[in-house]
DRENZALO-800310 format. One record per residue: x negated, z, y negated of N, C-alpha, C in turn. Coordinates in steps of 0.2 Angstrom, whole numbers, padded with zeros to 4 digits, always signed. Layout:
XZYXZYXZY
...
! end
This chain:
-0438+0766-0582-0435+0760-0582-0434+0758-0589
-0433+0763-0593-0433+0760-0600-0441+0757-0602
-0445+0758-0599-0452+0756-0602-0453+0750-0599
-0449+0748-0593-0450+0741-0590-0446+0736-0594
-0439+0737-0594-0435+0733-0597-0434+0734-0605
-0438+0740-0608-0437+0739-0615-0431+0743-0618
-0432+0747-0623-0425+0749-0627-0424+0744-0632
-0417+0743-0632-0413+0738-0636-0408+0742-0640
-0409+0743-0648-0405+0746-0650-0399+0742-0655
-0400+0737-0654-0397+0732-0659-0389+0731-0657
-0383+0733-0660-0378+0732-0659-0374+0726-0656
-0370+0727-0652-0368+0721-0648-0363+0718-0652
-0364+0712-0652-0359+0708-0657-0362+0706-0664
-0368+0707-0665-0369+0705-0671-0371+0699-0672
-0371+0695-0677-0372+0687-0679-0380+0686-0677
-0381+0680-0676-0388+0678-0675-0392+0678-0682
-0397+0681-0681-0402+0681-0688-0402+0687-0691
-0397+0691-0689-0397+0698-0690-0405+0702-0690
-0407+0703-0696-0412+0707-0696-0412+0714-0695
-0412+0717-0689-0410+0724-0688-0415+0726-0683
-0418+0732-0685-0424+0734-0680-0421+0736-0674
-0424+0735-0669-0422+0738-0662-0428+0740-0658
-0433+0743-0660-0438+0745-0657-0438+0754-0656
-0443+0757-0655-0442+0763-0654-0443+0767-0662
-0439+0771-0663-0439+0775-0670-0445+0779-0671
-0451+0778-0674-0456+0782-0676-0457+0782-0684
-0458+0787-0687-0461+0788-0693-0467+0786-0694
-0467+0781-0697-0473+0776-0699-0471+0774-0707
-0474+0776-0709-0474+0773-0717-0477+0766-0717
-0472+0761-0719-0475+0755-0718-0482+0753-0723
-0486+0748-0721-0492+0747-0724-0494+0740-0724
-0495+0737-0729-0496+0730-0730-0505+0730-0732
-0508+0727-0726-0516+0726-0729-0517+0718-0729
-0522+0716-0733-0522+0709-0734-0531+0708-0734
-0533+0703-0731-0540+0701-0730-0539+0694-0733
-0542+0693-0738-0543+0685-0741-0550+0684-0741
-0553+0679-0738-0559+0676-0737-0560+0669-0737
-0566+0668-0737-0569+0662-0736-0577+0663-0734
-0581+0657-0734-0588+0658-0731-0592+0662-0736
-0590+0663-0743-0594+0665-0747-0591+0672-0751
-0585+0674-0748-0582+0680-0752-0578+0683-0748
-0576+0689-0749-0572+0693-0746-0567+0698-0750
-0561+0699-0749-0558+0704-0754-0553+0707-0749
-0551+0713-0748-0549+0717-0745-0544+0722-0751
-0538+0722-0749-0533+0728-0752-0528+0728-0748
-0525+0735-0751-0519+0738-0747-0513+0737-0752
-0508+0735-0752-0503+0735-0756-0495+0738-0754
-0492+0739-0758-0485+0744-0756-0481+0739-0757
-0480+0733-0759-0474+0729-0759-0476+0721-0758
-0471+0718-0756-0473+0710-0756-0474+0708-0762
-0472+0709-0767-0473+0706-0774-0481+0707-0775
-0483+0713-0774-0490+0713-0776-0495+0709-0772
-0493+0706-0766-0497+0701-0761-0496+0694-0762
-0492+0693-0767-0490+0686-0770-0496+0682-0772
-0499+0686-0776-0505+0682-0779-0510+0680-0776
-0513+0686-0771-0517+0684-0768-0516+0678-0763
-0510+0679-0759-0506+0672-0756-0508+0664-0759
-0506+0665-0766-0505+0659-0770-0512+0657-0771
-0518+0662-0771-0525+0659-0774-0529+0657-0767
-0527+0657-0761-0530+0656-0755-0538+0658-0757
-0542+0655-0752-0541+0651-0746-0537+0651-0740
-0541+0658-0737-0539+0660-0730-0535+0667-0732
-0530+0669-0731-0528+0675-0731-0524+0678-0725
-0526+0685-0723-0524+0688-0717-0518+0693-0720
-0513+0694-0718-0507+0698-0722-0505+0702-0716
-0506+0709-0714-0505+0714-0709-0499+0718-0710
-0493+0718-0708-0489+0723-0709-0488+0728-0703
-0489+0735-0705-0488+0739-0700-0482+0743-0701
-0477+0744-0695-0472+0747-0696-0467+0742-0699
-0462+0741-0693-0457+0735-0693-0448+0739-0695
-0449+0746-0696-0442+0750-0695-0439+0748-0703
-0444+0747-0708-0442+0745-0716-0441+0737-0715
-0435+0735-0713-0433+0727-0712-0433+0724-0719
-0431+0728-0724-0433+0725-0731-0438+0721-0733
-0446+0724-0731-0451+0722-0732-0451+0715-0727
-0449+0714-0721-0450+0709-0716-0446+0704-0719
-0440+0705-0723-0435+0701-0726-0438+0697-0733
-0442+0701-0735-0444+0699-0741-0451+0694-0740
-0455+0696-0735-0461+0691-0732-0457+0687-0731
-0451+0686-0726-0448+0679-0724-0446+0675-0729
-0443+0679-0735-0440+0673-0740-0445+0671-0744
-0451+0674-0744-0457+0670-0748-0460+0664-0745
-0461+0665-0737-0464+0662-0732-0459+0655-0730
-0454+0657-0732-0448+0653-0729-0447+0653-0722
-0447+0658-0720-0445+0660-0711-0439+0659-0710
-0437+0656-0703-0430+0655-0702-0428+0662-0701
-0420+0665-0702-0418+0671-0700-0420+0673-0692
-0419+0668-0687-0420+0669-0681-0426+0672-0680
-0431+0668-0682-0439+0671-0683-0439+0679-0684
-0436+0679-0691-0437+0686-0694-0433+0692-0688
-0427+0689-0684-0423+0693-0680-0428+0695-0674
-0432+0690-0672-0437+0690-0667-0442+0695-0667
-0445+0695-0674-0450+0699-0676-0448+0708-0676
-0442+0708-0677-0440+0716-0678-0437+0718-0672
-0435+0712-0667-0433+0715-0660-0440+0716-0656
-0442+0722-0655-0447+0722-0652-0448+0723-0644
-0443+0718-0641-0443+0717-0635-0444+0710-0632
-0446+0707-0636-0448+0700-0635-0452+0697-0630
-0450+0694-0626-0455+0690-0621-0460+0686-0626
-0466+0686-0624-0472+0683-0626-0470+0675-0627
-0469+0672-0633-0468+0665-0632-0471+0662-0639
-0471+0655-0639-0472+0651-0645-0468+0646-0647
-0468+0646-0653-0462+0641-0657-0466+0637-0662
-0464+0631-0663-0467+0626-0668-0461+0625-0672
-0461+0627-0679-0456+0626-0684-0460+0621-0689
-0463+0617-0687-0466+0611-0692-0470+0614-0697
-0468+0618-0702-0471+0621-0708-0475+0627-0705
-0474+0630-0701-0478+0635-0697-0478+0636-0691
-0481+0640-0687-0481+0641-0680-0480+0648-0679
-0475+0651-0675-0473+0657-0672-0474+0659-0666
-0477+0665-0665-0478+0666-0656-0479+0674-0656
-0476+0677-0652-0476+0683-0649-0480+0686-0644
-0484+0692-0645-0489+0693-0640-0487+0700-0638
-0490+0702-0633-0489+0710-0631-0497+0713-0631
-0498+0718-0636-0503+0723-0636-0503+0728-0633
-0507+0729-0627-0507+0733-0623-0514+0739-0623
-0512+0745-0624-0517+0749-0624-0517+0756-0619
-0524+0758-0618-0522+0764-0612-0524+0771-0616
-0518+0775-0615-0519+0780-0619-0521+0785-0614
-0527+0788-0615-0531+0793-0610-0526+0799-0609
-0524+0802-0615-0522+0808-0616-0516+0809-0611
-0510+0802-0613-0506+0803-0607-0506+0800-0600
-0513+0796-0600-0514+0792-0593-0508+0787-0593
-0509+0784-0597-0503+0779-0596-0505+0772-0601
-0501+0767-0599-0501+0761-0603-0496+0760-0607
-0498+0759-0615-0493+0757-0620-0492+0751-0622
-0487+0749-0623-0486+0742-0624-0482+0741-0632
-0486+0736-0636-0482+0735-0641-0482+0728-0643
-0477+0726-0647-0476+0718-0648-0480+0717-0656
-0484+0711-0654-0487+0708-0661-0485+0701-0662
-0482+0700-0668-0479+0694-0669-0484+0691-0674
-0485+0684-0675-0490+0680-0678-0486+0673-0681
-0487+0674-0687-0484+0667-0691-0491+0663-0694
-0491+0658-0693-0498+0654-0695-0495+0649-0698
-0498+0649-0705-0495+0643-0710-0502+0640-0711
-0503+0634-0717-0510+0631-0718-0515+0635-0719
-0514+0641-0724-0519+0644-0725-0518+0652-0725
-0514+0654-0721-0511+0661-0721-0509+0662-0714
-0511+0668-0712-0509+0670-0706-0506+0677-0707
-0500+0679-0704-0496+0684-0705-0495+0688-0697
-0496+0694-0697-0496+0698-0692-0490+0703-0692
-0487+0705-0688-0482+0710-0689-0483+0715-0682
-0484+0722-0684-0486+0727-0679-0481+0732-0680
-0478+0736-0674-0473+0741-0674-0477+0747-0675
-0483+0749-0675-0485+0754-0677-0491+0753-0680
-0496+0759-0683-0503+0758-0686-0506+0759-0680
-0513+0756-0680-0518+0755-0674-0517+0749-0670
-0523+0746-0670-0522+0741-0664-0530+0738-0662
-0530+0734-0658-0536+0731-0656-0541+0726-0660
-0539+0726-0666-0542+0720-0671-0548+0723-0674
-0550+0729-0672-0557+0732-0676-0563+0727-0677
-0564+0724-0672-0570+0719-0670-0568+0713-0674
-0564+0710-0675-0563+0705-0678-0562+0706-0685
-0560+0713-0688-0561+0715-0695-0567+0716-0697
-0573+0718-0692-0579+0718-0693-0583+0714-0694
-0580+0707-0689-0584+0701-0690-0583+0697-0697
-0577+0699-0698-0575+0696-0707-0579+0699-0712
-0580+0705-0710-0583+0710-0716-0591+0708-0716
-0595+0706-0710-0600+0704-0709-0602+0698-0712
-0596+0694-0711-0599+0687-0713-0602+0683-0710
-0605+0685-0703-0607+0681-0699-0603+0677-0694
-0606+0672-0690-0603+0668-0686-0597+0662-0689
-0593+0661-0684-0589+0655-0686-0582+0657-0691
-0582+0664-0689-0574+0666-0691-0573+0666-0698
-0579+0666-0704-0578+0667-0711-0578+0659-0713
-0581+0656-0709-0581+0648-0711-0576+0644-0708
-0571+0647-0706-0565+0643-0702-0558+0645-0706
-0554+0642-0703-0546+0642-0706-0543+0647-0702
-0536+0648-0705-0531+0653-0701-0530+0652-0694
-0532+0646-0692-0530+0644-0686-0535+0647-0682
-0542+0648-0683-0546+0651-0679-0545+0658-0680
-0543+0660-0686-0540+0668-0686-0536+0670-0681
-0531+0665-0680-0526+0668-0674-0529+0667-0668
-0533+0664-0666-0536+0662-0659-0540+0668-0660
-0544+0671-0664-0548+0678-0663-0544+0683-0662
-0538+0683-0665-0533+0690-0663-0531+0690-0656
-0530+0684-0654-0526+0682-0649-0532+0684-0643
-0537+0681-0644-0543+0683-0639-0545+0691-0640
-0543+0694-0645-0544+0702-0645-0539+0705-0642
-0534+0704-0640-0527+0705-0637-0529+0704-0629
-0532+0698-0627-0533+0697-0621-0539+0702-0617
-0543+0702-0623-0550+0705-0620-0548+0713-0619
-0544+0715-0623-0542+0722-0622-0537+0723-0615
-0534+0717-0613-0531+0718-0607-0536+0721-0601
-0542+0717-0603-0548+0719-0597-0550+0726-0597
-0550+0729-0603-0551+0736-0604-0545+0741-0601
-0540+0738-0601-0534+0742-0599-0534+0741-0591
-0535+0735-0589-0537+0734-0582-0542+0738-0580
-0548+0740-0582-0554+0744-0580-0551+0750-0579
-0548+0753-0583-0546+0760-0583-0540+0760-0577
-0536+0755-0576-0532+0756-0569-0536+0755-0564
-0540+0752-0563-0545+0750-0558-0548+0756-0555
-0550+0761-0561-0554+0767-0559-0548+0771-0558
-0542+0771-0560-0537+0777-0556-0536+0774-0549
-0535+0768-0548-0534+0765-0541-0539+0768-0536
-0546+0766-0538-0551+0768-0534-0551+0776-0533
-0550+0780-0537-0549+0787-0536-0544+0790-0532
-0538+0786-0532-0533+0787-0529-0533+0785-0521
-0537+0779-0520-0538+0777-0514-0543+0783-0509
-0547+0786-0514-0551+0791-0510-0548+0796-0509
-0542+0798-0513-0539+0805-0511-0534+0804-0505
-0531+0797-0505-0527+0797-0500-0528+0797-0493
-0536+0794-0493-0539+0794-0486-0540+0801-0484
-0543+0806-0490-0545+0813-0487-0540+0817-0487
-0535+0819-0491-0530+0823-0492-0525+0819-0495
-0520+0817-0492-0514+0814-0495-0508+0820-0496
-0505+0819-0502-0500+0823-0506-0494+0820-0508
-0488+0822-0508-0484+0819-0510-0483+0816-0518
-0487+0820-0522-0489+0819-0529-0493+0812-0529
-0498+0812-0524-0500+0805-0526-0497+0799-0523
-0491+0800-0519-0486+0793-0519-0483+0793-0525
-0482+0799-0529-0479+0798-0536-0483+0794-0540
-0491+0796-0541-0495+0791-0544-0495+0783-0542
-0495+0781-0536-0495+0775-0534-0488+0771-0538
-0482+0775-0537-0476+0772-0540-0478+0771-0548
-0481+0776-0552-0481+0777-0559-0487+0770-0560
-0492+0768-0555-0497+0764-0556-0493+0756-0555
-0489+0756-0550-0484+0750-0549-0480+0748-0554
-0477+0753-0558-0473+0751-0564-0477+0749-0569
-0483+0752-0572-0487+0749-0577-0490+0742-0573
-0492+0740-0567-0492+0734-0566-0486+0730-0568
-0480+0731-0567-0474+0726-0570-0477+0726-0577
-0477+0731-0580-0477+0730-0587-0483+0725-0589
-0488+0725-0586-0494+0721-0587-0492+0715-0586
-0488+0714-0580-0487+0707-0578-0483+0704-0582
-0477+0708-0585-0473+0703-0591-0476+0703-0597
-0482+0706-0598-0486+0704-0605-0490+0699-0603
-0493+0698-0597-0498+0692-0596-0495+0685-0594
-0490+0686-0590-0488+0678-0586-0485+0674-0592
-0481+0676-0597-0480+0671-0603-0484+0670-0606
-0490+0675-0608-0497+0672-0611-0498+0668-0609
-0499+0666-0603-0502+0659-0601-0499+0653-0604
-0492+0654-0605-0488+0649-0607-0490+0647-0615
-0489+0653-0618-0490+0653-0625-0497+0650-0626
-0504+0651-0623-0509+0649-0624-0510+0642-0623
-0506+0639-0616-0506+0632-0615-0502+0628-0621
-0497+0632-0623-0493+0628-0628-0498+0626-0636
-0501+0632-0637-0506+0630-0642-0511+0627-0641
-0514+0626-0636-0518+0620-0634-0516+0613-0633
-0509+0613-0631-0507+0606-0630-0503+0604-0637
-0501+0608-0641-0498+0606-0648-0501+0602-0653
-0497+0597-0654-0500+0592-0660-0500+0594-0667
-0498+0599-0667-0497+0603-0675-0503+0602-0679
-0503+0600-0685-0507+0599-0689-0510+0607-0691
-0507+0612-0691-0510+0618-0692-0516+0621-0687
-0516+0617-0681-0520+0619-0676-0527+0613-0676
-0532+0615-0678-0537+0610-0678-0539+0609-0672
-0542+0602-0670-0544+0601-0663-0550+0604-0661
-0555+0607-0666-0561+0609-0665-0560+0615-0661
-0554+0619-0662-0553+0625-0657-0550+0625-0651
-0549+0620-0650-0547+0617-0644-0551+0621-0637
-0557+0619-0638-0562+0621-0633-0561+0630-0633
-0560+0633-0638-0559+0641-0639-0552+0643-0635
-0548+0637-0636-0541+0639-0634-0541+0639-0624
-0546+0633-0623-0547+0634-0615-0550+0639-0612
-0554+0641-0617-0558+0649-0614-0553+0654-0614
-0549+0654-0619-0544+0659-0620-0539+0658-0613
-0537+0652-0612-0533+0651-0606-0536+0654-0599
-0543+0653-0599-0546+0654-0592-0547+0663-0592
-0547+0666-0597-0547+0672-0598-0539+0675-0596
-0535+0671-0599-0529+0674-0597-0527+0673-0589
-0529+0667-0588-0528+0667-0579-0533+0673-0575
-0539+0674-0578-0543+0679-0574-0538+0687-0575
-0536+0688-0580-0531+0694-0581-0525+0694-0576
-0523+0687-0576-0516+0688-0570-0519+0688-0564
-0525+0686-0561-0528+0686-0555-0528+0693-0554
-0532+0697-0558-0533+0704-0558-0527+0709-0556
-0522+0706-0561-0515+0710-0559-0512+0709-0554
-0512+0703-0550-0510+0702-0545-0513+0705-0538
-0520+0706-0541-0524+0709-0534-0523+0716-0534
-0522+0718-0541-0520+0726-0542-0514+0728-0538
-0508+0724-0539-0502+0725-0536-0502+0725-0529
-0506+0720-0527-0507+0720-0518-0511+0726-0516
-0515+0728-0520-0519+0734-0518-0515+0740-0518
-0510+0740-0523-0506+0746-0523-0500+0746-0519
-0498+0741-0515-0496+0740-0510-0498+0742-0504
-0504+0741-0503-0508+0743-0498-0509+0751-0499
-0510+0753-0504-0511+0761-0505-0504+0765-0503
-0499+0762-0503-0494+0765-0502-0493+0765-0493
-0495+0759-0491-0496+0760-0484-0500+0764-0481
-0506+0765-0486-0512+0770-0483-0509+0777-0482
-0505+0778-0488-0503+0784-0489-0498+0787-0483
-0493+0782-0481-0489+0782-0476-0493+0784-0470
-0498+0780-0469-0502+0780-0463-0506+0786-0462
-0508+0789-0468-0512+0795-0468-0508+0801-0467
-0502+0802-0469-0498+0807-0469-0495+0806-0460
-0494+0800-0457-0493+0800-0451-0499+0802-0445
-0505+0801-0446-0509+0803-0443-0511+0810-0444
-0511+0813-0449-0510+0820-0449-0505+0823-0446
-0498+0820-0446-0495+0824-0442-0495+0824-0434
-0498+0817-0433-0501+0816-0426-0506+0822-0424
-0509+0823-0427-0516+0827-0425-0512+0835-0424
-0508+0834-0429-0504+0843-0430-0500+0842-0422
-0496+0837-0421-0491+0836-0415-0497+0837-0409
-0504+0834-0409-0507+0835-0403-0509+0842-0403
-0511+0845-0406-0513+0852-0406-0509+0857-0404
-0503+0856-0405-0496+0859-0403-0494+0858-0397
-0495+0851-0395-0494+0849-0386-0499+0852-0384
-0505+0852-0385-0511+0856-0381-0509+0863-0380
-0506+0867-0386-0505+0874-0385-0499+0876-0380
-0495+0870-0381-0490+0871-0376-0490+0870-0369
-0495+0865-0368-0498+0863-0361-0501+0869-0359
-0505+0872-0363-0510+0877-0359-0504+0883-0358
-0499+0884-0362-0494+0891-0360-0489+0889-0355
-0489+0883-0352-0484+0881-0348-0484+0884-0343
-0490+0885-0340-0492+0887-0333-0492+0895-0334
-0494+0898-0339-0495+0906-0340-0489+0909-0340
-0483+0904-0344-0476+0907-0345-0473+0906-0338
-0476+0901-0335-0473+0902-0326-0474+0906-0324
-0482+0909-0323-0484+0915-0320-0481+0922-0322
-0479+0922-0329-0477+0927-0332-0470+0928-0330
-0467+0923-0330-0459+0923-0328-0458+0925-0321
-0463+0922-0316-0462+0924-0308-0462+0930-0307
-0468+0933-0311-0470+0942-0309-0465+0946-0314
-0462+0943-0318-0458+0947-0323-0451+0948-0319
-0450+0944-0314-0444+0945-0310-0443+0953-0307
-0439+0956-0307-0437+0964-0306-0434+0964-0298
-0436+0960-0293-0434+0960-0286-0438+0965-0284
-0435+0970-0278-0437+0974-0275-0443+0972-0270
-0442+0967-0266-0446+0965-0261-0452+0961-0264
-0456+0961-0269-0461+0956-0270-0468+0960-0270
-0471+0958-0265-0477+0962-0262-0482+0963-0267
-0483+0958-0272-0488+0958-0278-0487+0962-0282
-0481+0965-0284-0479+0971-0288-0483+0978-0286
-0484+0979-0280-0486+0985-0279-0493+0985-0276
-0496+0979-0277-0503+0979-0276-0507+0982-0281
-0513+0986-0279-0517+0989-0283-0520+0985-0289
-0523+0979-0286-0527+0975-0291-0522+0969-0293
-0517+0969-0292-0512+0962-0294-0512+0962-0302
-0512+0967-0306-0513+0965-0313-0519+0961-0316
-0524+0965-0313-0529+0962-0315-0532+0955-0312
-0528+0954-0306-0529+0947-0303-0525+0942-0306
-0519+0945-0309-0514+0939-0314-0519+0937-0320
-0522+0943-0323-0525+0941-0328-0531+0935-0328
-0535+0937-0323-0540+0933-0322-0538+0925-0320
-0531+0924-0315-0530+0918-0314-0528+0915-0320
-0524+0919-0325-0521+0915-0331-0526+0914-0336
-0531+0917-0337-0538+0916-0342-0540+0910-0338
-0541+0910-0332-0544+0904-0329-0542+0897-0329
-0534+0898-0328-0530+0892-0330-0530+0890-0337
-0531+0894-0342-0530+0892-0349-0536+0889-0351
-0544+0892-0348-0550+0890-0348-0551+0882-0346
-0549+0882-0339-0549+0876-0335-0546+0870-0340
-0539+0871-0342-0536+0866-0345-0540+0865-0352
-0542+0870-0356-0546+0867-0361-0552+0863-0360
-0556+0865-0354-0561+0860-0352-0560+0853-0351
-0553+0853-0347-0551+0846-0345-0550+0843-0351
-0546+0845-0356-0544+0842-0363-0550+0839-0366
-0556+0844-0366-0561+0843-0370-0566+0836-0367
-0566+0835-0360-0569+0831-0357-0565+0824-0358
-0558+0825-0358-0554+0819-0359-0554+0817-0367
-0558+0822-0372-0558+0820-0378-0552+0821-0382
-0547+0824-0380-0541+0826-0383-0542+0833-0389
-0548+0835-0388-0548+0840-0392-0556+0838-0396
! end
């Protein structure tokens, strides 16, 4: 349940705008990386404090500042103070259970996304909050931990090919959002593979552990749904905004991003329906197996009912039972009993009950 609702460690009653980290406490050394580029030049550096990154910011033209690790809230405060971010924005950045959203603060745009990755070693989906602040010539990204899905974007910037190096910070924000959405497809592919394998197992040999796997997948789909459904609103707001920070030329890319988001939503809903049917399939398979067992037991009981009757009749110790003193009585009794059993089995076989 904590994975679905999120862990909220903020103290109750704190005033609005309090910059207090409310995510998972992980030992991560905060890291600030900067990529400053234009169509002809690229500069990359890693700094240890906000004071060291002010010079690249002031020199422009396009600067991407990425902060990994939010538990050191002083760094977040320093960046917020330098860029003039509202205290409520800083509070949303360090409260890592935010719903994806978009806010227009005139001088800058602020939006929150959920970055999903599939951890193959744990066989589960991990969700992480990514906050973006877009200014005229700078993009700030805030991540909970080290490691993201932006490797291809960094590679495109380093190679200097395509539209990215020749565009502004708004196109960089689009590229990062598009990378997050594309990563959703990778996560969905992994989940789809698990669902297909689980479906085959449930048909052949259902086990209570498989029902547990179905419930785990349903919880992961809830996690996906919480990340994707609000994202559609974020992308639609970016497309409709009249902020001068968003160039009209990237609207076509935002529409394409919106289409990808809708595709992810359709896939999530399809998987949710499929998982519900898998639960019904498990119950149906278990019921069918139980019916097969009951059929076999019923046939065995039916075969032994007349045999038990004969054994009970001739097991009585009455003195005047003529068959008890017959020389071939024991042999005839066996022949009759075996004949009845074989006759019943042949009858069941012709009826296709066996």
